[in-house]
TIPA-47311 format. One record per residue: x, y, z of N, C-alpha, C, CB in turn; residue in one letter. Coordinates in pm, whole numbers, padded with zeros to 5 digits, always signed. Glycine has a CB too. Example, Ala and Ser with C-alpha at 12.3 -4.5 7.8 and 13.67 -1.06 7.14 Angstrom:
BEGIN
+01319-00569+00780+01230-00450+00780+01320-00330+00780+01131-00447+00905A +01285-00225+00708+01367-00106+00714+01290+00003+00787+01408-00060+00572S 
//
This chain:
BEGIN
+09447-07380+07418+09516-07357+07294+09421-07366+07178+09629-07456+07277M +09348-07472+07180+09249-07494+07077+09147-07386+07079+09183-07628+07093R +09108-07345+07199+09007-07241+07214+09063-07110+07159+08964-07224+07362R +09188-07083+07187+09249-06961+07136+09258-06963+06986+09387-06941+07196A +09284-07080+06932+09294-07094+06786+09160-07069+06720+09346-07233+06748F +09054-07124+06779+08920-07107+06724+08879-06962+06731+08819-07194+06799L +08913-06900+06843+08877-06760+06856+08947-06677+06752+08909-06708+06994A +09071-06711+06727+09146-06635+06626+09090-06657+06489+09293-06673+06627G +09052-06788+06466+08996-06819+06333+08867-06747+06311+08975-06970+06317A +08784-06747+06411+08655-06678+06398+08675-06531+06374+08568-06700+06523L +08770-06476+06445+08796-06333+06429+08843-06303+06288+08899-06285+06531S +08933-06391+06238+08983-06369+06102+08874-06385+06000+09096-06464+06070A +08785-06486+06019+08673-06509+05925+08579-06392+05924+08595-06636+05961G +08554-06339+06044+08463-06225+06050+08522-06108+05974+08434-06185+06194A +08653-06092+05989+08716-05981+05918+08706-05998+05768+08863-05968+05959S +08730-06125+05723+08719-06152+05580+08579-06128+05531+08761-06295+05549I +08478-06174+05613+08337-06158+05575+08302-06011+05566+08244-06230+05675L +08349-05937+05667+08319-05795+05665+08385-05728+05547+08363-05728+05796L +08509-05776+05518+08579-05715+05405+08508-05741+05274+08722-05767+05398A +08457-05870+05265+08390-05906+05138+08255-05837+05125+08370-06058+05129S +08195-05793+05235+08063-05731+05229+08068-05579+05223+07981-05773+05348C +08181-05521+05233+08188-05374+05233+08166-05319+05092+08323-05326+05290S +08096-05203+05081+08065-05139+04950+08171-05035+04924+07920-05074+04948V +08237-05047+04812+08342-04948+04783+08281-04810+04769+08420-04985+04656P +08350-04708+04807+08303-04571+04794+08307-04529+04648+08388-04476+04880E +08196-04472+04603+08188-04423+04464+08161-04273+04471+08075-04498+04380V +08243-04198+04406+08224-04053+04405+08108-04017+04313+08355-03979+04360S +08008-03947+04364+07891-03907+04282+07933-03801+04181+07775-03853+04373A +07892-03824+04052+07922-03725+03947+07841-03597+03971+07891-03783+03804A +07899-03484+03946+07824-03359+03970+07703-03349+03877+07915-03236+03950P +07591-03302+03928+07468-03288+03848+07490-03184+03737+07347-03246+03938A +07443-03218+03616+07458-03125+03502+07320-03081+03455+07536-03192+03385T +07307-02953+03418+07182-02898+03364+07195-02882+03213+07147-02760+03430T +07107-02945+03134+07121-02934+02987+07113-02788+02943+07010-03018+02915P +07197-02751+02848+07193-02615+02792+07092-02610+02678+07335-02570+02742T +06988-02527+02691+06886-02525+02584+06945-02471+02454+06765-02439+02626P +06901-02533+02344+06945-02486+02212+06881-02351+02184+06910-02588+02099A +06951-02259+02124+06891-02127+02097+06774-02138+01998+06998-02030+02042P +06669-02064+02026+06553-02063+01936+06588-01984+01810+06428-02002+02006T +06568-02043+01692+06601-01969+01568+06517-01842+01558+06579-02058+01443P +06576-01738+01508+06503-01613+01491+06393-01631+01388+06599-01499+01449E +06269-01588+01421+06154-01607+01330+06164-01514+01210+06020-01582+01405F +06152-01573+01094+06153-01494+00970+06021-01520+00898+06275-01531+00879V +05939-01417+00883+05809-01432+00818+05826-01443+00667+05716-01314+00852S +05746-01528+00607+05748-01543+00461+05640-01456+00395+05728-01691+00422S +05566-01378+00476+05458-01295+00423+05515-01180+00339+05370-01240+00537Y +05459-01164+00225+05498-01053+00137+05378-00961+00122+05549-01104-00003V +05393-00838+00162+05281-00744+00153+05247-00719+00007+05316-00610+00224A +05118-00719-00026+05081-00692-00165+05115-00549-00204+04930-00718-00187P +05139-00532-00332+05170-00398-00382+05050-00306-00362+05210-00403-00531A +05078-00181-00332+04970-00085-00311+04896-00060-00441+05026+00047-00255A +04765-00047-00431+04682-00026-00550+04600+00101-00536+04591-00147-00573T +04546+00144-00650+04456+00258-00655+04357+00233-00768+04533+00392-00676E +04255+00317-00779+04155+00301-00884+04200+00371-01011+04019+00354-00839L +04185+00301-01124+04203+00366-01253+04092+00469-01266+04202+00262-01372A +04123+00598-01286+04020+00700-01276+03908+00691-01379+04083+00832-01288P +03936+00633-01496+03834+00629-01600+03771+00492-01617+03892+00674-01730L +03810+00396-01533+03751+00262-01537+03705+00212-01402+03849+00165-01594R +03764+00262-01295+03729+00214-01162+03788+00079-01130+03582+00207-01149G +03881+00030-01213+03948-00096-01186+04068-00074-01096+03990-00164-01318T +04117-00180-01031+04229-00170-00941+04360-00182-01018+04220-00277-00831S +04451-00087-00999+04580-00087-01067+04689-00054-00967+04582+00014-01186V +04813-00085-01000+04925-00053-00913+04940+00098-00899+05055-00116-00966L +04971+00141-00777+04989+00284-00752+05098+00338-00845+05027+00309-00603V +05067+00446-00913+05164+00510-01000+05173+00453-01140+05295+00503-00938G +05102+00343-01167+05114+00280-01299+05043+00358-01409+05058+00140-01294S +04956+00451-01371+04885+00532-01470+04919+00681-01454+04733+00511-01457L +05043+00707-01421+05087+00845-01402+05118+00908-01537+05212+00851-01309A +05015+00922-01617+05030+00981-01750+04898+01050-01786+05067+00873-01858R +04900+01142-01881+04775+01207-01921+04688+01114-02003+04804+01334-02000P +04561+01145-02009+04472+01073-02101+04491+01130-02241+04323+01084-02056S +04452+01051-02339+04455+01097-02478+04317+01072-02537+04568+01024-02560I +04256+01178-02585+04125+01169-02650+04143+01188-02799+04025+01275-02591A +04045+01145-02876+04051+01163-03021+03912+01169-03079+04132+01049-03087A +03898+01248-03184+03773+01254-03260+03779+01144-03365+03752+01397-03327K +03696+01040-03345+03705+00919-03426+03591+00913-03527+03702+00794-03337I +03627+00880-03649+03535+00867-03761+03442+00747-03741+03612+00853-03894D +03314+00764-03779+03221+00651-03777+03153+00632-03912+03115+00671-03668N +03215+00683-04016+03165+00657-04152+03186+00509-04185+03236+00748-04257H +03101+00454-04268+03116+00313-04306+03256+00283-04360+03012+00275-04409E +03315+00378-04432+03447+00354-04491+03559+00365-04388+03472+00453-04603E +03527+00410-04268+03627+00418-04161+03627+00294-04072+03604+00541-04075A +03528+00209-04088+03515+00091-04003+03592-00028-04063+03367+00054-03984R +03645-00118-03979+03653-00106-03833+03762-00006-03793+03681-00243-03770P +03736+00062-03683+03829+00163-03635+03951+00099-03568+03759+00258-03538Q +04052+00180-03544+04176+00134-03481+04174+00172-03333+04300+00195-03552F +04180+00074-03244+04196+00099-03101+04071+00137-03026+04293+00204-03082G +03958+00144-03095+03835+00187-03027+03794+00090-02917+03722+00204-03128L +03821-00038-02938+03782-00140-02840+03860-00129-02709+03802-00278-02899E +03968-00051-02707+04051-00038-02587+04030+00095-02514+04197-00053-02625R +03936+00176-02562+03909+00305-02498+03843+00284-02362+03819+00392-02588A +03871+00374-02268+03804+00371-02139+03660+00420-02153+03880+00458-02036D +03644+00532-02225+03512+00595-02240+03496+00639-02385+03496+00717-02142I +03378+00612-02443+03347+00656-02579+03216+00733-02576+03339+00534-02676V +03216+00852-02634+03094+00931-02653+03055+00923-02800+03114+01080-02607F +02929+00894-02827+02880+00897-02965+02788+01019-02980+02804+00765-03003E +02817+01104-03078+02747+01232-03093+02694+01248-03235+02839+01349-03058E +02586+01321-03247+02526+01350-03377+02608+01456-03450+02380+01396-03362L +02634+01431-03581+02697+01532-03666+02608+01555-03788+02842+01488-03710V +02661+01617-03891+02580+01653-04007+02522+01531-04078+02663+01734-04105E +02406+01554-04140+02345+01451-04224+02292+01332-04148+02443+01404-04322G +02269+01347-04017+02217+01236-03939+02321+01131-03905+02105+01171-04012G +02449+01156-03937+02556+01062-03905+02606+01087-03763+02672+01074-04007L +02692+01000-03715+02752+01018-03583+02903+01003-03591+02693+00915-03483T +02969+01064-03495+03112+01044-03474+03135+01019-03326+03195+01167-03523R +03258+00976-03297+03293+00945-03159+03396+01043-03105+03346+00801-03149Y +03387+01070-02976+03498+01126-02902+03535+01021-02798+03463+01267-02836L +03650+00957-02819+03692+00848-02732+03809+00893-02646+03731+00724-02814A +03819+00836-02526+03924+00872-02430+03996+00745-02385+03864+00949-02308V +04130+00747-02396+04212+00635-02353+04302+00680-02238+04297+00579-02471W +04314+00596-02136+04408+00623-02027+04461+00493-01968+04340+00706-01918H +04372+00399-01935+04414+00273-01874+04493+00186-01970+04292+00197-01824S +04460+00194-02097+04514+00102-02198+04538+00180-02327+04415-00019-02222D +04664+00195-02366+04697+00272-02485+04722+00180-02604+04820+00360-02459L +04642+00190-02710+04672+00112-02830+04792+00173-02903+04548+00107-02925P +04859+00093-02984+04971+00146-03062+04923+00253-03160+05042+00033-03138D +04805+00230-03218+04748+00324-03313+04601+00345-03282+04767+00274-03459Q +04553+00466-03304+04411+00492-03289+04364+00576-03407+04382+00562-03154L +04236+00564-03438+04180+00641-03549+04076+00559-03626+04292+00687-03644G +04041+00604-03744+04083+00727-03811+04028+00851-03740+04038+00725-03957P +04112+00956-03732+04066+01079-03668+04008+01173-03773+04181+01148-03592V +03907+01249-03729+03842+01346-03818+03839+01482-03750+03698+01300-03854R +03764+01574-03807+03765+01713-03762+03681+01735-03637+03715+01803-03874S +03714+01842-03567+03652+01876-03439+03513+01935-03462+03740+01974-03360I +03426+01927-03360+03290+01980-03367+03263+02068-03244+03187+01865-03377R +03160+02152-03247+03142+02254-03141+03115+02199-03002+03031+02344-03178P +03067+02075-02988+03042+02020-02854+03165+01956-02793+02929+01918-02861M +03269+01932-02875+03385+01858-02826+03462+01928-02714+03477+01831-02939D +03474+02061-02713+03541+02124-02599+03474+02092-02465+03545+02275-02618P +03340+02089-02464+03269+02060-02339+03282+01913-02299+03123+02097-02353D +03295+01824-02397+03310+01682-02366+03451+01652-02316+03279+01596-02491I +03552+01708-02383+03691+01671-02356+03753+01742-02236+03774+01698-02476A +03708+01861-02204+03776+01943-02103+03788+01878-01965+03703+02072-02087S +03686+01805-01915+03701+01746-01781+03818+01647-01769+03574+01677-01743P +03866+01594-01881+03972+01494-01877+04111+01557-01885+03954+01395-01990Y +04118+01683-01932+04250+01744-01950+04328+01666-02055+04327+01749-01816G +04459+01654-02034+04539+01571-02122+04548+01623-02264+04483+01434-02124G +04527+01533-02360+04553+01559-02501+04428+01524-02581+04675+01477-02552I +04403+01599-02689+04300+01560-02784+04358+01564-02924+04176+01653-02773I +04329+01461-03002+04381+01446-03138+04266+01460-03238+04452+01309-03155C +04289+01536-03343+04190+01548-03449+04257+01598-03577+04075+01643-03407Y +04182+01603-03686+04242+01632-03816+04220+01775-03861+04187+01540-03920S +04170+01861-03774+04144+01999-03812+03998+02033-03791+04184+02024-03957G +03943+02118-03876+03803+02155-03865+03783+02301-03901+03751+02127-03725G +03658+02346-03893+03631+02487-03917+03707+02571-03815+03479+02516-03911Q +03757+02686-03859+03840+02767-03772+03771+02802-03641+03880+02894-03844E +03642+02830-03647+03571+02867-03525+03570+02753-03424+03428+02908-03558I +03559+02630-03473+03555+02515-03383+03695+02483-03330+03497+02392-03454F +03796+02496-03416+03933+02474-03371+03970+02577-03264+04032+02483-03490V +03932+02703-03286+03959+02806-03186+03893+02773-03053+03911+02943-03236D +03770+02721-03059+03700+02684-02936+03774+02573-02863+03556+02640-02967M +03826+02476-02939+03896+02364-02877+04030+02409-02820+03917+02250-02979M +04099+02496-02892+04231+02541-02846+04221+02634-02724+04304+02613-02959E +04103+02688-02701+04084+02776-02584+04063+02699-02455+03966+02869-02608A +04061+02566-02460+04039+02484-02341+04170+02452-02272+03965+02355-02378T +04161+02372-02165+04277+02326-02089+04343+02203-02150+04238+02296-01947N +04295+02158-02266+04343+02034-02328+04448+02066-02435+04225+01955-02390V +04555+01986-02441+04656+02005-02545+04600+01956-02678+04788+01929-02509Y +04605+02041-02780+04550+02008-02912+04659+01952-03002+04485+02132-02976N +04647+01825-03039+04737+01762-03135+04660+01750-03266+04789+01621-03084A +04696+01834-03364+04618+01847-03486+04699+01798-03605+04575+01993-03508I +04637+01713-03686+04705+01662-03805+04745+01778-03895+04613+01563-03882H +04872+01777-03942+04922+01883-04026+05004+01986-03952+04810+01950-04094G +04998+01985-03818+05080+02075-03738+05221+02018-03725+05017+02099-03598S +05317+02106-03697+05456+02061-03690+05479+01959-03579+05548+02179-03671S +05401+01969-03470+05424+01878-03356+05365+01739-03379+05366+01938-03230D +05293+01720-03490+05236+01587-03519+05297+01522-03642+05086+01598-03537T +05402+01584-03698+05464+01529-03819+05510+01385-03802+05582+01615-03860D +05555+01350-03681+05611+01217-03658+05514+01125-03584+05740+01228-03579E +05396+01174-03551+05303+01091-03473+05168+01067-03543+05278+01157-03340T +05136+01145-03646+05016+01123-03726+05060+01077-03866+04928+01254-03735F +04983+00989-03926+05016+00945-04062+04890+00894-04131+05125+00835-04059F +04898+00882-04260+04787+00827-04339+04818+00681-04373+04764+00910-04470R +04723+00594-04342+04739+00453-04369+04688+00418-04508+04667+00370-04264T +04750+00318-04570+04705+00269-04701+04585+00176-04688+04819+00197-04772D +04546+00146-04564+04435+00053-04542+04299+00120-04557+04445-00009-04405L +04295+00252-04567+04170+00325-04585+04190+00432-04692+04123+00390-04450R +04080+00475-04751+04084+00585-04846+04065+00716-04771+03976+00568-04955D +04131+00823-04821+04112+00956-04762+03965+00998-04782+04209+01061-04826A +03907+01069-04685+03969+01128-04565+03961+01038-04441+03904+01260-04533P +03933+00909-04463+03909+00818-04350+04035+00739-04314+03794+00721-04382H +04151+00801-04325+04274+00722-04312+04383+00785-04225+04331+00697-04446N +04351+00887-04145+04452+00950-04059+04457+00876-03925+04421+01101-04037V +04574+00819-03896+04593+00745-03771+04693+00817-03681+04641+00600-03800L +04687+00784-03552+04771+00846-03450+04850+00738-03377+04686+00929-03349V +04979+00760-03358+05061+00671-03276+05049+00718-03131+05213+00670-03325M +04953+00661-03062+04913+00711-02930+05026+00713-02827+04801+00629-02877A +05103+00604-02808+05208+00610-02705+05311+00719-02732+05278+00475-02696P +05341+00744-02859+05439+00848-02892+05385+00987-02855+05475+00842-03041A +05257+01011-02883+05198+01140-02849+05197+01159-02698+05055+01150-02905V +05153+01057-02625+05150+01067-02478+05291+01089-02424+05088+00939-02415V +05390+01020-02484+05529+01034-02440+05585+01175-02456+05614+00939-02513G +05526+01251-02547+05570+01388-02567+05513+01484-02462+05530+01435-02705Q +05415+01435-02384+05344+01525-02292+05328+01465-02153+05206+01560-02349H +05435+01402-02104+05429+01337-01973+05417+01439-01861+05551+01250-01950V +05438+01567-01891+05424+01671-01790+05278+01701-01759+05493+01798-01836D +05187+01654-01845+05044+01680-01821+04990+01585-01715+04964+01664-01952L +04895+01631-01637+04841+01552-01524+04749+01441-01573+04766+01643-01427A +04740+01331-01497+04641+01228-01528+04499+01284-01511+04661+01104-01437P +04401+01220-01572+04264+01269-01559+04208+01244-01420+04175+01202-01663P +04110+01325-01383+04039+01303-01257+03931+01197-01277+03976+01435-01205A +03896+01127-01169+03786+01031-01176+03657+01106-01204+03775+00948-01044Q +03576+01050-01295+03455+01117-01338+03329+01063-01270+03440+01104-01487Q +03323+00932-01249+03201+00870-01198+03232+00780-01079+03132+00789-01308W +03126+00741-01008+03138+00646-00897+03131+00504-00951+03028+00670-00789A +03210+00414-00893+03216+00276-00941+03195+00178-00826+03350+00248-01009Y +03135+00064-00860+03135-00051-00771+03239-00149-00825+02991-00117-00762S +03276-00247-00742+03379-00341-00785+03334-00426-00903+03420-00431-00670A +03204-00454-00909+03153-00538-01017+03007-00501-01044+03165-00690-00983D +02947-00569-01140+02811-00537-01180+02711-00559-01066+02771-00619-01300A +02736-00659-00981+02641-00689-00875+02624-00573-00777+02685-00813-00800L +02728-00492-00763+02719-00378-00673+02676-00249-00741+02850-00357-00606G +02651-00254-00870+02614-00133-00943+02471-00092-00911+02630-00154-01094S +02441+00036-00933+02307+00085-00907+02203+00020-00998+02303+00236-00924S +02239-00003-01123+02144-00061-01217+02100-00200-01174+02204-00067-01357A +02195-00283-01132+02162-00420-01091+02088-00420-00958+02289-00507-01081V +02130-00338-00865+02070-00338-00731+01931-00275-00729+02160-00264-00635R +01909-00172-00813+01784-00098-00801+01712-00075-00934+01811+00034-00737E +01772-00121-01044+01711-00098-01174+01617-00210-01215+01817-00082-01278G +01581-00210-01342+01493-00313-01398+01566-00389-01507+01362-00250-01453T +01539-00520-01522+01607-00598-01626+01583-00539-01765+01560-00744-01622P +01691-00528-01842+01681-00477-01979+01803-00525-02055+01670-00319-01982S +01790-00642-02112+01905-00705-02178+01939-00638-02311+01876-00852-02202A +01843-00564-02370+01868-00501-02499+01837-00352-02492+01783-00569-02610R +01924-00274-02557+01908-00128-02563+01914-00086-02710+02019-00054-02479I +01808-00023-02758+01805+00029-02895+01791+00180-02891+01689-00035-02978D +01881+00250-02960+01870+00396-02969+01869+00437-03116+01987+00467-02892V +01791+00538-03146+01781+00588-03284+01819+00735-03287+01637+00567-03341V +01930+00765-03355+01970+00904-03378+01897+00960-03500+02122+00914-03397Y +01891+00877-03603+01832+00919-03729+01808+00793-03812+01924+01021-03806S +01757+00812-03932+01740+00696-04021+01874+00639-04065+01656+00736-04144S +01983+00717-04046+02116+00673-04086+02192+00602-03974+02196+00791-04134E +02160+00634-03849+02235+00579-03737+02140+00534-03627+02335+00683-03683R +02140+00402-03602+02057+00345-03496+02131+00226-03433+01918+00300-03553Y +02225+00256-03345+02301+00151-03276+02216+00078-03172+02424+00210-03210P +02263-00040-03134+02195-00118-03030+02299-00194-02949+02091-00215-03091S +02256-00237-02830+02341-00311-02738+02266-00433-02687+02387-00221-02620W +02333-00545-02679+02275-00669-02627+02362-00722-02514+02260-00775-02740Q +02301-00744-02398+02375-00796-02284+02416-00940-02309+02293-00786-02154W +02545-00970-02292+02600-01105-02304+02637-01151-02164+02724-01109-02401D +02554-01239-02108+02574-01278-01968+02703-01358-01950+02455-01361-01919D +02743-01435-02051+02866-01513-02040+02988-01420-02035+02878-01612-02158A +02988-01319-02121+03101-01225-02126+03089-01115-02022+03111-01164-02264A +02968-01099-01963+02941-00992-01867+02966-00854-01928+03028-01011-01741K +02926-00839-02055+02943-00712-02124+02828-00694-02223+03080-00707-02197R +02808-00569-02264+02712-00538-02369+02783-00543-02504+02646-00399-02347Y +02722-00610-02600+02779-00619-02734+02708-00520-02825+02767-00764-02790L +02786-00452-02906+02734-00340-02986+02706-00380-03131+02834-00225-02983R +02596-00327-03182+02562-00340-03324+02533-00202-03379+02441-00435-03346S +02546-00188-03511+02509-00064-03580+02424-00097-03701+02635+00017-03621Q +02313-00029-03712+02222-00048-03824+02191-00197-03846+02281+00014-03951E +02175-00268-03736+02131-00406-03741+02241-00509-03760+02036-00422-03848G +02367-00467-03771+02477-00563-03790+02579-00547-03678+02545-00541-03928A +02646-00656-03637+02747-00645-03532+02853-00541-03568+02813-00782-03507P +02890-00460-03470+02992-00357-03488+03126-00419-03445+02959-00226-03404D +03219-00435-03538+03339-00515-03515+03464-00430-03503+03356-00615-03625L +03563-00486-03432+03694-00422-03430+03783-00485-03537+03760-00434-03289D +03910-00446-03542+04000-00496-03647+04021-00646-03642+04132-00427-03636L +04010-00704-03522+04031-00849-03509+03908-00930-03546+04072-00883-03367S +03795-00861-03571+03670-00930-03601+03583-00954-03480+03700-01061-03666G +03629-00911-03362+03548-00924-03240+03448-00809-03233+03637-00926-03113A +03333-00838-03170+03230-00735-03159+03269-00633-03052+03093-00799-03126Q +03250-00505-03083+03277-00402-02984+03186-00421-02863+03256-00261-03045L +03237-00391-02745+03162-00420-02623+03191-00314-02517+03198-00560-02569A +03106-00308-02417+03124-00215-02305+03066-00276-02179+03057-00077-02336A +03122-00239-02064+03070-00283-01935+02945-00204-01898+03177-00268-01825T +02948-00074-01925+02836+00015-01894+02792+00088-02020+02874+00116-01782N +02662+00108-02034+02609+00188-02144+02523+00299-02083+02526+00100-02245V +02558+00423-02114+02485+00539-02064+02417+00608-02181+02579+00639-01988I +02288+00628-02172+02214+00701-02275+02167+00833-02214+02092+00617-02330V +02223+00943-02264+02188+01077-02215+02098+01145-02317+02315+01162-02189M +01983+01192-02273+01895+01270-02359+01946+01414-02361+01746+01262-02310S +01983+01464-02483+02048+01595-02492+01975+01685-02592+02195+01579-02533V +01981+01814-02564+01928+01913-02658+02030+01937-02768+01893+02046-02585A +01982+01984-02883+02068+02017-02996+02056+02167-03023+02030+01933-03122I +02171+02234-03028+02179+02378-03055+02203+02396-03205+02294+02446-02970D +02117+02474-03271+02128+02496-03415+02204+02620-03454+01994+02501-03475G +02283+02677-03363+02355+02801-03390+02444+02792-03514+02440+02838-03271T +02500+02674-03538+02598+02661-03645+02539+02600-03771+02714+02577-03598Y +02413+02622-03794+02349+02579-03918+02347+02429-03931+02419+02639-04036G +02405+02376-04040+02398+02231-04063+02482+02148-03966+02442+02200-04203P +02567+02216-03886+02651+02144-03790+02580+02146-03654+02794+02209-03780V +02522+02035-03613+02451+02034-03484+02549+02037-03366+02362+01909-03473P +02512+02111-03263+02592+02114-03141+02514+02048-03029+02631+02260-03104K +02566+01937-02979+02508+01873-02862+02528+01964-02741+02571+01733-02839T +02423+01992-02668+02432+02079-02551+02475+01995-02431+02296+02152-02523V +02598+02019-02386+02655+01938-02279+02645+02005-02142+02799+01907-02309M +02638+02137-02137+02625+02207-02009+02476+02225-01982+02701+02346-02010V +02427+02158-01881+02284+02159-01851+02246+02030-01782+02201+02179-01979G +02128+01978-01813+02082+01854-01750+01976+01789-01837+02026+01881-01607S +01943+01665-01804+01842+01593-01880+01824+01452-01826+01879+01588-02027G +01739+01377-01892+01716+01239-01851+01837+01152-01886+01588+01183-01918Q +01855+01045-01809+01962+00951-01837+01916+00810-01803+02090+00986-01757V +01962+00715-01882+01940+00573-01857+02078+00508-01847+01852+00505-01970W +02106+00443-01735+02236+00382-01712+02217+00230-01703+02304+00438-01581V +02282+00159-01793+02267+00013-01801+02396-00057-01762+02224-00029-01943S +02383-00152-01671+02496-00232-01624+02443-00371-01588+02567-00165-01501T +02516-00474-01624+02481-00609-01581+02347-00659-01629+02483-00615-01435G +02295-00607-01740+02167-00651-01793+02047-00582-01733+02153-00796-01771G +02070-00475-01655+01961-00397-01596+01986-00249-01619+01947-00426-01445S +01878-00170-01609+01888-00025-01636+01821+00054-01523+01823+00011-01772T +01886+00164-01485+01828+00255-01387+01810+00391-01452+01916+00265-01259I +01698+00454-01424+01667+00585-01482+01707+00694-01384+01516+00597-01517H +01745+00810-01438+01782+00921-01351+01802+01049-01429+01907+00889-01274G +01890+01133-01377+01917+01264-01435+02067+01284-01448+01855+01377-01350T +02109+01338-01562+02249+01379-01578+02255+01531-01565+02308+01332-01716W +02368+01582-01520+02388+01726-01514+02536+01756-01528+02332+01785-01381S +02564+01873-01584+02702+01920-01602+02701+02070-01580+02760+01882-01745K +02774+02116-01481+02763+02255-01437+02831+02353-01531+02823+02269-01300A +02945+02312-01588+03018+02401-01676+03113+02319-01760+03096+02509-01595D +03193+02388-01841+03278+02315-01935+03373+02219-01865+03357+02412-02018Q +03434+02260-01755+03530+02176-01685+03464+02073-01593+03622+02263-01603L +03337+02089-01567+03269+02001-01473+03248+01861-01528+03137+02060-01433G +03255+01762-01439+03225+01624-01476+03074+01608-01495+03277+01524-01369A +03035+01508-01571+02893+01474-01586+02849+01401-01459+02868+01386-01715I +02750+01454-01391+02700+01393-01267+02579+01308-01300+02665+01501-01161R +02574+01188-01244+02465+01094-01268+02396+01062-01136+02516+00964-01335L +02266+01092-01125+02191+01059-01005+02063+00986-01044+02158+01187-00922V +02013+00901-00956+01889+00830-00985+01770+00918-00952+01882+00697-00905D +01651+00862-00964+01530+00943-00945+01508+00984-00799+01409+00866-00994D +01587+00930-00706+01582+00973-00566+01692+01074-00534+01594+00852-00474R +01773+01106-00634+01882+01199-00613+02010+01136-00562+01840+01303-00519G +02016+01000-00563+02135+00929-00516+02232+00907-00632+02097+00794-00452M +02362+00916-00603+02464+00897-00704+02453+00757-00765+02603+00918-00645T +02458+00750-00897+02453+00621-00968+02594+00564-00975+02392+00636-01111I +02608+00438-00936+02736+00369-00943+02741+00279-01066+02761+00287-00814R +02849+00291-01142+02874+00202-01255+02952+00081-01206+02950+00276-01368L +02964-00020-01290+03055-00131-01262+03193-00095-01314+03004-00265-01327A +03296-00143-01249+03432-00118-01296+03449-00174-01436+03536-00178-01199A +03497-00091-01527+03515-00135-01665+03496-00020-01762+03419-00248-01699G +03483-00053-01889+03469+00050-01993+03325+00099-02001+03514-00005-02130S +03310+00221-02052+03178+00285-02060+03159+00349-02196+03161+00390-01948T +03039+00332-02250+03001+00393-02377+02883+00488-02349+02963+00285-02486W +02896+00612-02396+02793+00713-02371+02725+00749-02502+02854+00839-02304V +02595+00724-02510+02516+00764-02626+02456+00901-02598+02404+00658-02658Q +02505+01003-02668+02451+01139-02656+02334+01148-02751+02560+01249-02686L +02217+01109-02703+02100+01091-02788+02017+01218-02795+02014+00976-02736L +01999+01276-02916+01916+01396-02928+01775+01372-02874+01909+01441-03075P +01715+01476-02821+01579+01464-02768+01480+01419-02875+01534+01596-02708Q +01515+01440-03001+01429+01392-03110+01445+01244-03137+01458+01469-03237S +01550+01183-03077+01572+01040-03096+01488+00957-03002+01718+01008-03077G +01508+00826-03008+01432+00736-02922+01523+00633-02857+01323+00666-03003T +01480+00586-02740+01546+00475-02671+01441+00372-02640+01620+00523-02541I +01474+00245-02666+01385+00134-02636+01463+00031-02554+01326+00070-02766T +01409-00004-02437+01471-00104-02350+01386-00230-02353+01486-00050-02205L +01451-00344-02373+01379-00471-02380+01442-00570-02282+01381-00527-02524S +01356-00643-02212+01405-00744-02119+01454-00866-02192+01296-00783-02020A 
//
């Protein structure tokens, strides 16, 4: 009996022990794969720069289409009573030419930068058709001898002449000067009347800056340029290294603009030219042909030859090896120096 009881007890204890040691069944959770977050669509912040092109009369970089207008040229007075001139400091290219009595006048061309007013304008001369024609566009002047006006009107350039009906609202006489040195032109208004005319063609080769110009790379140092047209007119140029421009003087005194700043240019070209005496006391600079040239940029000068094939042709500049001369991007002043004149270069 006792044995049976013990056996039963042991059996029951074993059952309890087994029950207490059993591991409850746990259902395994199904494996999950993380869902990747979508990659945001890439958006570039790069903005393409606006397209650019070269300003044809300066060689500077400008927005495409920003100079879609004709150039405007003008015959500018250089009499003492006409100084300081209006807008001359903003011209792309200025030609200085010999006129009667040993004096000089300018034919200036604006395209990149239009002043509100330019002048004083004076009468046309026989060499002006050959100077102005390569630019097309418009030329402004105050009249002149009939033969010279006819020559100018026979070109491809629109003639805006003081006293004509089409200039009644764009030319005027200023009280700031005495006649005949007081005819001014409202340049933007004149250009606005002729937007159908084509922009000018590029005339010369340019480097981005003075360091790439032919004069600096292959010329000789010449910080000062003195030219003598006559006993009445002897302009000079002095290289200003801080401003990176040539500063202009006339007859030994600084040549100033209306603000009192000295007139300046990036490039100075001195062309040795013949003078045609066909018109008696009115000298005609011979522009179709060739001759010596001195091109100064960045404080140095290179010698070469200029040539112009015909009235519409651009002035070609080559060095003594026959290679095209490159100017620096910027404004240019051209001294049309008679062969009887002199040029002196000083380091």
